[in-house]
mmCIF file of the N, C-alpha and C atoms, coordinates in Angstrom:
data_MODEL
# 
_entry.id   MODEL 
# 
loop_
_atom_site.group_PDB 
_atom_site.id 
_atom_site.type_symbol 
_atom_site.label_atom_id 
_atom_site.label_alt_id 
_atom_site.label_comp_id 
_atom_site.label_asym_id 
_atom_site.label_entity_id 
_atom_site.label_seq_id 
_atom_site.pdbx_PDB_ins_code 
_atom_site.Cartn_x 
_atom_site.Cartn_y 
_atom_site.Cartn_z 
_atom_site.occupancy 
_atom_site.B_iso_or_equiv 
_atom_site.pdbx_formal_charge 
_atom_site.auth_seq_id 
_atom_site.auth_comp_id 
_atom_site.auth_asym_id 
_atom_site.auth_atom_id 
_atom_site.pdbx_PDB_model_num 
ATOM 1   N N  . MET A 1 1  ? -39.815 92.630 156.980 1.00 0.00 ? 1  MET A N  1 
ATOM 2   C CA . MET A 1 1  ? -40.077 90.729 155.885 1.00 0.00 ? 1  MET A CA 1 
ATOM 3   C C  . MET A 1 1  ? -39.257 90.667 154.984 1.00 0.00 ? 1  MET A C  1 
ATOM 4   N N  . ILE A 1 2  ? -38.281 89.361 155.337 1.00 0.00 ? 2  ILE A N  1 
ATOM 5   C CA . ILE A 1 2  ? -37.443 89.000 154.211 1.00 0.00 ? 2  ILE A CA 1 
ATOM 6   C C  . ILE A 1 2  ? -38.137 88.639 153.787 1.00 0.00 ? 2  ILE A C  1 
ATOM 7   N N  . SER A 1 3  ? -37.933 88.815 151.552 1.00 0.00 ? 3  SER A N  1 
ATOM 8   C CA . SER A 1 3  ? -39.126 87.410 151.036 1.00 0.00 ? 3  SER A CA 1 
ATOM 9   C C  . SER A 1 3  ? -38.077 87.192 150.014 1.00 0.00 ? 3  SER A C  1 
ATOM 10  N N  . TYR A 1 4  ? -38.258 85.523 149.642 1.00 0.00 ? 4  TYR A N  1 
ATOM 11  C CA . TYR A 1 4  ? -37.554 85.689 148.611 1.00 0.00 ? 4  TYR A CA 1 
ATOM 12  C C  . TYR A 1 4  ? -38.037 85.339 147.509 1.00 0.00 ? 4  TYR A C  1 
ATOM 13  N N  . SER A 1 5  ? -38.637 86.124 146.741 1.00 0.00 ? 5  SER A N  1 
ATOM 14  C CA . SER A 1 5  ? -39.631 85.960 145.921 1.00 0.00 ? 5  SER A CA 1 
ATOM 15  C C  . SER A 1 5  ? -38.693 86.583 144.492 1.00 0.00 ? 5  SER A C  1 
ATOM 16  N N  . PRO A 1 6  ? -37.569 87.175 144.860 1.00 0.00 ? 6  PRO A N  1 
ATOM 17  C CA . PRO A 1 6  ? -36.106 87.496 143.573 1.00 0.00 ? 6  PRO A CA 1 
ATOM 18  C C  . PRO A 1 6  ? -35.843 85.950 143.431 1.00 0.00 ? 6  PRO A C  1 
ATOM 19  N N  . PHE A 1 7  ? -35.528 84.931 143.937 1.00 0.00 ? 7  PHE A N  1 
ATOM 20  C CA . PHE A 1 7  ? -34.582 83.773 144.481 1.00 0.00 ? 7  PHE A CA 1 
ATOM 21  C C  . PHE A 1 7  ? -35.435 83.119 143.141 1.00 0.00 ? 7  PHE A C  1 
ATOM 22  N N  . TRP A 1 8  ? -36.888 83.243 142.703 1.00 0.00 ? 8  TRP A N  1 
ATOM 23  C CA . TRP A 1 8  ? -37.338 81.891 142.262 1.00 0.00 ? 8  TRP A CA 1 
ATOM 24  C C  . TRP A 1 8  ? -37.597 82.956 140.915 1.00 0.00 ? 8  TRP A C  1 
ATOM 25  N N  . GLU A 1 9  ? -37.469 83.997 140.400 1.00 0.00 ? 9  GLU A N  1 
ATOM 26  C CA . GLU A 1 9  ? -37.367 84.708 138.894 1.00 0.00 ? 9  GLU A CA 1 
ATOM 27  C C  . GLU A 1 9  ? -35.830 84.397 139.024 1.00 0.00 ? 9  GLU A C  1 
ATOM 28  N N  . THR A 1 10 ? -34.249 84.050 140.261 1.00 0.00 ? 10 THR A N  1 
ATOM 29  C CA . THR A 1 10 ? -33.392 83.700 139.465 1.00 0.00 ? 10 THR A CA 1 
ATOM 30  C C  . THR A 1 10 ? -33.194 82.423 138.699 1.00 0.00 ? 10 THR A C  1 
ATOM 31  N N  . LEU A 1 11 ? -33.248 81.736 139.989 1.00 0.00 ? 11 LEU A N  1 
ATOM 32  C CA . LEU A 1 11 ? -33.857 80.171 139.612 1.00 0.00 ? 11 LEU A CA 1 
ATOM 33  C C  . LEU A 1 11 ? -34.161 80.482 137.836 1.00 0.00 ? 11 LEU A C  1 
ATOM 34  N N  . LYS A 1 12 ? -35.546 80.120 137.189 1.00 0.00 ? 12 LYS A N  1 
ATOM 35  C CA . LYS A 1 12 ? -36.069 80.047 136.424 1.00 0.00 ? 12 LYS A CA 1 
ATOM 36  C C  . LYS A 1 12 ? -34.763 80.555 135.349 1.00 0.00 ? 12 LYS A C  1 
ATOM 37  N N  . ASN A 1 13 ? -34.025 81.779 135.412 1.00 0.00 ? 13 ASN A N  1 
ATOM 38  C CA . ASN A 1 13 ? -33.642 82.523 134.707 1.00 0.00 ? 13 ASN A CA 1 
ATOM 39  C C  . ASN A 1 13 ? -31.828 81.637 134.749 1.00 0.00 ? 13 ASN A C  1 
ATOM 40  N N  . SER A 1 14 ? -31.621 80.856 135.378 1.00 0.00 ? 14 SER A N  1 
ATOM 41  C CA . SER A 1 14 ? -30.462 79.816 135.879 1.00 0.00 ? 14 SER A CA 1 
ATOM 42  C C  . SER A 1 14 ? -30.508 78.164 135.092 1.00 0.00 ? 14 SER A C  1 
ATOM 43  N N  . PRO A 1 15 ? -29.808 77.604 134.597 1.00 0.00 ? 15 PRO A N  1 
ATOM 44  C CA . PRO A 1 15 ? -29.481 75.879 134.518 1.00 0.00 ? 15 PRO A CA 1 
ATOM 45  C C  . PRO A 1 15 ? -30.107 75.187 135.057 1.00 0.00 ? 15 PRO A C  1 
ATOM 46  N N  . GLU A 1 16 ? -30.318 75.890 136.610 1.00 0.00 ? 16 GLU A N  1 
ATOM 47  C CA . GLU A 1 16 ? -30.375 75.238 138.089 1.00 0.00 ? 16 GLU A CA 1 
ATOM 48  C C  . GLU A 1 16 ? -32.138 74.919 138.643 1.00 0.00 ? 16 GLU A C  1 
ATOM 49  N N  . THR A 1 17 ? -32.365 73.974 138.308 1.00 0.00 ? 17 THR A N  1 
ATOM 50  C CA . THR A 1 17 ? -33.444 73.687 139.191 1.00 0.00 ? 17 THR A CA 1 
ATOM 51  C C  . THR A 1 17 ? -33.862 73.068 140.975 1.00 0.00 ? 17 THR A C  1 
ATOM 52  N N  . THR A 1 18 ? -35.093 73.216 141.601 1.00 0.00 ? 18 THR A N  1 
ATOM 53  C CA . THR A 1 18 ? -34.876 72.554 142.832 1.00 0.00 ? 18 THR A CA 1 
ATOM 54  C C  . THR A 1 18 ? -34.692 71.251 142.572 1.00 0.00 ? 18 THR A C  1 
ATOM 55  N N  . TYR A 1 19 ? -34.758 70.671 141.790 1.00 0.00 ? 19 TYR A N  1 
ATOM 56  C CA . TYR A 1 19 ? -33.928 68.859 141.774 1.00 0.00 ? 19 TYR A CA 1 
ATOM 57  C C  . TYR A 1 19 ? -32.621 69.362 141.422 1.00 0.00 ? 19 TYR A C  1 
ATOM 58  N N  . THR A 1 20 ? -31.741 69.670 140.854 1.00 0.00 ? 20 THR A N  1 
ATOM 59  C CA . THR A 1 20 ? -30.742 70.309 141.172 1.00 0.00 ? 20 THR A CA 1 
ATOM 60  C C  . THR A 1 20 ? -29.777 71.049 142.025 1.00 0.00 ? 20 THR A C  1 
ATOM 61  N N  . LEU A 1 21 ? -30.978 71.729 142.743 1.00 0.00 ? 21 LEU A N  1 
ATOM 62  C CA . LEU A 1 21 ? -30.199 71.977 144.156 1.00 0.00 ? 21 LEU A CA 1 
ATOM 63  C C  . LEU A 1 21 ? -30.201 70.882 145.234 1.00 0.00 ? 21 LEU A C  1 
ATOM 64  N N  . ILE A 1 22 ? -30.686 70.295 145.306 1.00 0.00 ? 22 ILE A N  1 
ATOM 65  C CA . ILE A 1 22 ? -31.106 69.711 146.342 1.00 0.00 ? 22 ILE A CA 1 
ATOM 66  C C  . ILE A 1 22 ? -30.387 67.878 145.942 1.00 0.00 ? 22 ILE A C  1 
ATOM 67  N N  . ASN A 1 23 ? -30.257 67.359 144.676 1.00 0.00 ? 23 ASN A N  1 
ATOM 68  C CA . ASN A 1 23 ? -29.424 66.668 144.295 1.00 0.00 ? 23 ASN A CA 1 
ATOM 69  C C  . ASN A 1 23 ? -28.551 66.083 144.019 1.00 0.00 ? 23 ASN A C  1 
ATOM 70  N N  . LYS A 1 24 ? -27.606 67.224 143.732 1.00 0.00 ? 24 LYS A N  1 
ATOM 71  C CA . LYS A 1 24 ? -26.209 68.072 142.744 1.00 0.00 ? 24 LYS A CA 1 
ATOM 72  C C  . LYS A 1 24 ? -25.952 68.670 143.519 1.00 0.00 ? 24 LYS A C  1 
ATOM 73  N N  . HIS A 1 25 ? -26.281 70.105 143.932 1.00 0.00 ? 25 HIS A N  1 
ATOM 74  C CA . HIS A 1 25 ? -25.883 70.860 145.421 1.00 0.00 ? 25 HIS A CA 1 
ATOM 75  C C  . HIS A 1 25 ? -26.168 70.322 146.676 1.00 0.00 ? 25 HIS A C  1 
ATOM 76  N N  . HIS A 1 26 ? -27.017 69.432 147.256 1.00 0.00 ? 26 HIS A N  1 
ATOM 77  C CA . HIS A 1 26 ? -26.986 69.165 148.179 1.00 0.00 ? 26 HIS A CA 1 
ATOM 78  C C  . HIS A 1 26 ? -27.692 70.272 148.995 1.00 0.00 ? 26 HIS A C  1 
ATOM 79  N N  . ILE A 1 27 ? -28.783 71.245 148.705 1.00 0.00 ? 27 ILE A N  1 
ATOM 80  C CA . ILE A 1 27 ? -29.378 72.147 149.280 1.00 0.00 ? 27 ILE A CA 1 
ATOM 81  C C  . ILE A 1 27 ? -30.465 71.213 149.666 1.00 0.00 ? 27 ILE A C  1 
ATOM 82  N N  . SER A 1 28 ? -30.905 70.928 151.154 1.00 0.00 ? 28 SER A N  1 
ATOM 83  C CA . SER A 1 28 ? -31.820 70.411 151.751 1.00 0.00 ? 28 SER A CA 1 
ATOM 84  C C  . SER A 1 28 ? -33.503 70.965 151.772 1.00 0.00 ? 28 SER A C  1 
ATOM 85  N N  . SER A 1 29 ? -34.232 69.724 151.486 1.00 0.00 ? 29 SER A N  1 
ATOM 86  C CA . SER A 1 29 ? -35.883 70.012 150.861 1.00 0.00 ? 29 SER A CA 1 
ATOM 87  C C  . SER A 1 29 ? -36.813 71.277 152.344 1.00 0.00 ? 29 SER A C  1 
ATOM 88  N N  . ALA A 1 30 ? -36.120 70.786 152.922 1.00 0.00 ? 30 ALA A N  1 
ATOM 89  C CA . ALA A 1 30 ? -36.097 72.056 153.801 1.00 0.00 ? 30 ALA A CA 1 
ATOM 90  C C  . ALA A 1 30 ? -35.806 73.555 153.359 1.00 0.00 ? 30 ALA A C  1 
ATOM 91  N N  . THR A 1 31 ? -34.178 73.609 153.436 1.00 0.00 ? 31 THR A N  1 
ATOM 92  C CA . THR A 1 31 ? -34.313 74.968 152.730 1.00 0.00 ? 31 THR A CA 1 
ATOM 93  C C  . THR A 1 31 ? -35.375 75.329 151.414 1.00 0.00 ? 31 THR A C  1 
ATOM 94  N N  . ILE A 1 32 ? -35.993 74.554 150.226 1.00 0.00 ? 32 ILE A N  1 
ATOM 95  C CA . ILE A 1 32 ? -36.506 75.105 149.661 1.00 0.00 ? 32 ILE A CA 1 
ATOM 96  C C  . ILE A 1 32 ? -37.550 75.747 149.961 1.00 0.00 ? 32 ILE A C  1 
ATOM 97  N N  . ASP A 1 33 ? -38.453 74.680 151.009 1.00 0.00 ? 33 ASP A N  1 
ATOM 98  C CA . ASP A 1 33 ? -39.342 75.136 151.421 1.00 0.00 ? 33 ASP A CA 1 
ATOM 99  C C  . ASP A 1 33 ? -39.526 76.167 152.645 1.00 0.00 ? 33 ASP A C  1 
ATOM 100 N N  . LYS A 1 34 ? -38.743 76.470 153.206 1.00 0.00 ? 34 LYS A N  1 
ATOM 101 C CA . LYS A 1 34 ? -38.382 77.925 154.133 1.00 0.00 ? 34 LYS A CA 1 
ATOM 102 C C  . LYS A 1 34 ? -38.296 79.015 152.790 1.00 0.00 ? 34 LYS A C  1 
ATOM 103 N N  . LEU A 1 35 ? -37.531 79.218 151.367 1.00 0.00 ? 35 LEU A N  1 
ATOM 104 C CA . LEU A 1 35 ? -37.330 79.754 150.427 1.00 0.00 ? 35 LEU A CA 1 
ATOM 105 C C  . LEU A 1 35 ? -38.939 80.203 149.989 1.00 0.00 ? 35 LEU A C  1 
ATOM 106 N N  . ARG A 1 36 ? -40.216 79.200 149.821 1.00 0.00 ? 36 ARG A N  1 
ATOM 107 C CA . ARG A 1 36 ? -41.797 79.229 149.533 1.00 0.00 ? 36 ARG A CA 1 
ATOM 108 C C  . ARG A 1 36 ? -42.264 79.582 150.215 1.00 0.00 ? 36 ARG A C  1 
ATOM 109 N N  . LYS A 1 37 ? -41.749 79.699 151.706 1.00 0.00 ? 37 LYS A N  1 
ATOM 110 C CA . LYS A 1 37 ? -42.724 80.392 152.922 1.00 0.00 ? 37 LYS A CA 1 
ATOM 111 C C  . LYS A 1 37 ? -42.339 81.749 153.418 1.00 0.00 ? 37 LYS A C  1 
ATOM 112 N N  . ASN A 1 38 ? -40.924 81.609 152.618 1.00 0.00 ? 38 ASN A N  1 
ATOM 113 C CA . ASN A 1 38 ? -40.539 83.136 153.114 1.00 0.00 ? 38 ASN A CA 1 
ATOM 114 C C  . ASN A 1 38 ? -40.043 83.153 155.126 1.00 0.00 ? 38 ASN A C  1 
ATOM 115 N N  . LYS A 1 39 ? -39.578 82.157 155.230 1.00 0.00 ? 39 LYS A N  1 
ATOM 116 C CA . LYS A 1 39 ? -38.711 81.887 156.946 1.00 0.00 ? 39 LYS A CA 1 
ATOM 117 C C  . LYS A 1 39 ? -37.339 82.140 156.551 1.00 0.00 ? 39 LYS A C  1 
ATOM 118 N N  . PRO A 1 40 ? -36.903 82.642 157.721 1.00 0.00 ? 40 PRO A N  1 
ATOM 119 C CA . PRO A 1 40 ? -35.978 82.670 158.122 1.00 0.00 ? 40 PRO A CA 1 
ATOM 120 C C  . PRO A 1 40 ? -34.605 81.651 157.404 1.00 0.00 ? 40 PRO A C  1 
ATOM 121 N N  . MET A 1 41 ? -33.804 81.878 157.020 1.00 0.00 ? 41 MET A N  1 
ATOM 122 C CA . MET A 1 41 ? -32.057 80.817 157.403 1.00 0.00 ? 41 MET A CA 1 
ATOM 123 C C  . MET A 1 41 ? -31.371 81.857 157.755 1.00 0.00 ? 41 MET A C  1 
ATOM 124 N N  . THR A 1 42 ? -30.330 80.732 157.094 1.00 0.00 ? 42 THR A N  1 
ATOM 125 C CA . THR A 1 42 ? -28.734 81.798 157.620 1.00 0.00 ? 42 THR A CA 1 
ATOM 126 C C  . THR A 1 42 ? -27.888 82.344 156.688 1.00 0.00 ? 42 THR A C  1 
ATOM 127 N N  . THR A 1 43 ? -27.424 83.168 156.904 1.00 0.00 ? 43 THR A N  1 
ATOM 128 C CA . THR A 1 43 ? -26.340 83.894 155.846 1.00 0.00 ? 43 THR A CA 1 
ATOM 129 C C  . THR A 1 43 ? -25.473 82.795 154.716 1.00 0.00 ? 43 THR A C  1 
ATOM 130 N N  . THR A 1 44 ? -24.777 81.566 155.879 1.00 0.00 ? 44 THR A N  1 
ATOM 131 C CA . THR A 1 44 ? -24.095 80.082 155.050 1.00 0.00 ? 44 THR A CA 1 
ATOM 132 C C  . THR A 1 44 ? -25.379 79.741 153.743 1.00 0.00 ? 44 THR A C  1 
ATOM 133 N N  . THR A 1 45 ? -26.782 79.608 154.113 1.00 0.00 ? 45 THR A N  1 
ATOM 134 C CA . THR A 1 45 ? -27.111 78.920 152.972 1.00 0.00 ? 45 THR A CA 1 
ATOM 135 C C  . THR A 1 45 ? -27.154 80.189 151.834 1.00 0.00 ? 45 THR A C  1 
ATOM 136 N N  . LEU A 1 46 ? -27.767 81.111 152.254 1.00 0.00 ? 46 LEU A N  1 
ATOM 137 C CA . LEU A 1 46 ? -27.928 82.669 151.269 1.00 0.00 ? 46 LEU A CA 1 
ATOM 138 C C  . LEU A 1 46 ? -26.428 82.552 150.524 1.00 0.00 ? 46 LEU A C  1 
ATOM 139 N N  . ASN A 1 47 ? -25.466 82.658 151.191 1.00 0.00 ? 47 ASN A N  1 
ATOM 140 C CA . ASN A 1 47 ? -24.150 83.003 150.259 1.00 0.00 ? 47 ASN A CA 1 
ATOM 141 C C  . ASN A 1 47 ? -23.777 81.077 148.742 1.00 0.00 ? 47 ASN A C  1 
ATOM 142 N N  . ASP A 1 48 ? -24.066 80.057 150.233 1.00 0.00 ? 48 ASP A N  1 
ATOM 143 C CA . ASP A 1 48 ? -24.012 78.998 149.124 1.00 0.00 ? 48 ASP A CA 1 
ATOM 144 C C  . ASP A 1 48 ? -25.569 79.043 147.833 1.00 0.00 ? 48 ASP A C  1 
ATOM 145 N N  . LEU A 1 49 ? -26.371 79.327 148.126 1.00 0.00 ? 49 LEU A N  1 
ATOM 146 C CA . LEU A 1 49 ? -27.126 79.800 147.050 1.00 0.00 ? 49 LEU A CA 1 
ATOM 147 C C  . LEU A 1 49 ? -26.775 80.786 146.299 1.00 0.00 ? 49 LEU A C  1 
ATOM 148 N N  . CYS A 1 50 ? -26.035 82.020 146.606 1.00 0.00 ? 50 CYS A N  1 
ATOM 149 C CA . CYS A 1 50 ? -25.528 82.903 145.359 1.00 0.00 ? 50 CYS A CA 1 
ATOM 150 C C  . CYS A 1 50 ? -24.320 82.263 144.391 1.00 0.00 ? 50 CYS A C  1 
ATOM 151 N N  . ARG A 1 51 ? -23.509 81.815 145.845 1.00 0.00 ? 51 ARG A N  1 
ATOM 152 C CA . ARG A 1 51 ? -22.225 80.961 144.624 1.00 0.00 ? 51 ARG A CA 1 
ATOM 153 C C  . ARG A 1 51 ? -22.841 80.181 143.916 1.00 0.00 ? 51 ARG A C  1 
ATOM 154 N N  . ILE A 1 52 ? -24.062 79.196 144.149 1.00 0.00 ? 52 ILE A N  1 
ATOM 155 C CA . ILE A 1 52 ? -24.839 78.194 143.060 1.00 0.00 ? 52 ILE A CA 1 
ATOM 156 C C  . ILE A 1 52 ? -25.013 78.401 141.924 1.00 0.00 ? 52 ILE A C  1 
ATOM 157 N N  . LEU A 1 53 ? -25.732 79.777 142.369 1.00 0.00 ? 53 LEU A N  1 
ATOM 158 C CA . LEU A 1 53 ? -26.492 80.580 140.974 1.00 0.00 ? 53 LEU A CA 1 
ATOM 159 C C  . LEU A 1 53 ? -26.018 81.469 140.743 1.00 0.00 ? 53 LEU A C  1 
ATOM 160 N N  . ASN A 1 54 ? -24.413 81.967 141.179 1.00 0.00 ? 54 ASN A N  1 
ATOM 161 C CA . ASN A 1 54 ? -23.781 82.886 140.522 1.00 0.00 ? 54 ASN A CA 1 
ATOM 162 C C  . ASN A 1 54 ? -24.458 84.410 140.298 1.00 0.00 ? 54 ASN A C  1 
ATOM 163 N N  . CYS A 1 55 ? -25.045 84.794 141.671 1.00 0.00 ? 55 CYS A N  1 
ATOM 164 C CA . CYS A 1 55 ? -26.062 86.276 141.874 1.00 0.00 ? 55 CYS A CA 1 
ATOM 165 C C  . CYS A 1 55 ? -25.046 87.112 142.930 1.00 0.00 ? 55 CYS A C  1 
ATOM 166 N N  . ASN A 1 56 ? -26.031 88.024 143.134 1.00 0.00 ? 56 ASN A N  1 
ATOM 167 C CA . ASN A 1 56 ? -25.755 88.615 144.184 1.00 0.00 ? 56 ASN A CA 1 
ATOM 168 C C  . ASN A 1 56 ? -27.255 88.395 145.478 1.00 0.00 ? 56 ASN A C  1 
ATOM 169 N N  . LEU A 1 57 ? -27.114 88.627 146.053 1.00 0.00 ? 57 LEU A N  1 
ATOM 170 C CA . LEU A 1 57 ? -28.158 88.676 147.381 1.00 0.00 ? 57 LEU A CA 1 
ATOM 171 C C  . LEU A 1 57 ? -29.576 88.860 147.155 1.00 0.00 ? 57 LEU A C  1 
ATOM 172 N N  . GLN A 1 58 ? -29.307 90.611 146.170 1.00 0.00 ? 58 GLN A N  1 
ATOM 173 C CA . GLN A 1 58 ? -30.628 91.245 146.058 1.00 0.00 ? 58 GLN A CA 1 
ATOM 174 C C  . GLN A 1 58 ? -31.293 90.269 144.596 1.00 0.00 ? 58 GLN A C  1 
ATOM 175 N N  . ASP A 1 59 ? -30.391 89.356 144.189 1.00 0.00 ? 59 ASP A N  1 
ATOM 176 C CA . ASP A 1 59 ? -31.369 88.325 143.322 1.00 0.00 ? 59 ASP A CA 1 
ATOM 177 C C  . ASP A 1 59 ? -31.872 87.304 143.953 1.00 0.00 ? 59 ASP A C  1 
ATOM 178 N N  . ILE A 1 60 ? -31.855 87.490 145.612 1.00 0.00 ? 60 ILE A N  1 
ATOM 179 C CA . ILE A 1 60 ? -32.502 86.067 145.895 1.00 0.00 ? 60 ILE A CA 1 
ATOM 180 C C  . ILE A 1 60 ? -33.456 86.707 146.931 1.00 0.00 ? 60 ILE A C  1 
ATOM 181 N N  . ALA A 1 61 ? -33.382 87.459 148.021 1.00 0.00 ? 61 ALA A N  1 
ATOM 182 C CA . ALA A 1 61 ? -33.768 88.365 148.803 1.00 0.00 ? 61 ALA A CA 1 
ATOM 183 C C  . ALA A 1 61 ? -33.986 89.990 148.961 1.00 0.00 ? 61 ALA A C  1 
ATOM 184 N N  . THR A 1 62 ? -35.046 89.968 149.466 1.00 0.00 ? 62 THR A N  1 
ATOM 185 C CA . THR A 1 62 ? -35.622 91.454 149.255 1.00 0.00 ? 62 THR A CA 1 
ATOM 186 C C  . THR A 1 62 ? -36.155 91.835 150.824 1.00 0.00 ? 62 THR A C  1 
ATOM 187 N N  . TYR A 1 63 ? -36.010 93.149 151.377 1.00 0.00 ? 63 TYR A N  1 
ATOM 188 C CA . TYR A 1 63 ? -36.226 93.343 152.170 1.00 0.00 ? 63 TYR A CA 1 
ATOM 189 C C  . TYR A 1 63 ? -38.143 93.884 152.162 1.00 0.00 ? 63 TYR A C  1 
ATOM 190 N N  . ILE A 1 64 ? -38.840 93.816 152.669 1.00 0.00 ? 64 ILE A N  1 
ATOM 191 C CA . ILE A 1 64 ? -40.280 94.478 152.493 1.00 0.00 ? 64 ILE A CA 1 
ATOM 192 C C  . ILE A 1 64 ? -40.591 94.528 154.124 1.00 0.00 ? 64 ILE A C  1 
ATOM 193 N N  . PRO A 1 65 ? -40.897 96.131 154.021 1.00 0.00 ? 65 PRO A N  1 
ATOM 194 C CA . PRO A 1 65 ? -41.215 96.623 155.167 1.00 0.00 ? 65 PRO A CA 1 
ATOM 195 C C  . PRO A 1 65 ? -42.813 96.102 155.785 1.00 0.00 ? 65 PRO A C  1 
ATOM 196 N N  . SER A 1 66 ? -42.550 95.780 156.902 1.00 0.00 ? 66 SER A N  1 
ATOM 197 C CA . SER A 1 66 ? -44.384 94.975 157.417 1.00 0.00 ? 66 SER A CA 1 
ATOM 198 C C  . SER A 1 66 ? -44.747 94.673 158.643 1.00 0.00 ? 66 SER A C  1 
ATOM 199 N N  . ASP A 1 67 ? -46.128 95.502 158.676 1.00 0.00 ? 67 ASP A N  1 
ATOM 200 C CA . ASP A 1 67 ? -46.568 95.733 160.147 1.00 0.00 ? 67 ASP A CA 1 
ATOM 201 C C  . ASP A 1 67 ? -46.437 95.006 161.198 1.00 0.00 ? 67 ASP A C  1 
ATOM 202 N N  . THR A 1 68 ? -46.435 93.435 160.813 1.00 0.00 ? 68 THR A N  1 
ATOM 203 C CA . THR A 1 68 ? -46.172 92.692 161.920 1.00 0.00 ? 68 THR A CA 1 
ATOM 204 C C  . THR A 1 68 ? -44.257 92.445 162.252 1.00 0.00 ? 68 THR A C  1 
ATOM 205 N N  . ASP A 1 69 ? -43.962 92.875 161.769 1.00 0.00 ? 69 ASP A N  1 
ATOM 206 C CA . ASP A 1 69 ? -41.984 92.875 161.780 1.00 0.00 ? 69 ASP A CA 1 
ATOM 207 C C  . ASP A 1 69 ? -42.323 93.294 163.577 1.00 0.00 ? 69 ASP A C  1 
ATOM 208 N N  . GLN A 1 70 ? -40.830 92.599 163.601 1.00 0.00 ? 70 GLN A N  1 
ATOM 209 C CA . GLN A 1 70 ? -40.779 92.750 165.556 1.00 0.00 ? 70 GLN A CA 1 
ATOM 210 C C  . GLN A 1 70 ? -40.591 94.004 165.873 1.00 0.00 ? 70 GLN A C  1 
ATOM 211 N N  . PRO A 1 71 ? -40.853 94.509 166.850 1.00 0.00 ? 71 PRO A N  1 
ATOM 212 C CA . PRO A 1 71 ? -40.335 95.338 167.288 1.00 0.00 ? 71 PRO A CA 1 
ATOM 213 C C  . PRO A 1 71 ? -39.356 95.134 168.061 1.00 0.00 ? 71 PRO A C  1 
ATOM 214 N N  . LEU A 1 72 ? -38.836 96.820 167.571 1.00 0.00 ? 72 LEU A N  1 
ATOM 215 C CA . LEU A 1 72 ? -37.181 97.027 168.326 1.00 0.00 ? 72 LEU A CA 1 
ATOM 216 C C  . LEU A 1 72 ? -37.230 97.753 169.875 1.00 0.00 ? 72 LEU A C  1 
# 
């Protein structure tokens, strides 16, 4: 499972807020909701978030092994 819990800490330590992500940087509220619920999102969106927050991917997402992961 991909967890976006690091995103919230990174956002807290940045000058940005969910408000500025939506209104200044045009990140959709649906994307913010996906981050809250650990739902899949595109690498383009992850790239945009890294650029906006001036951070690395590991500052936004982390992989957590789970028994509910889809079998390969």
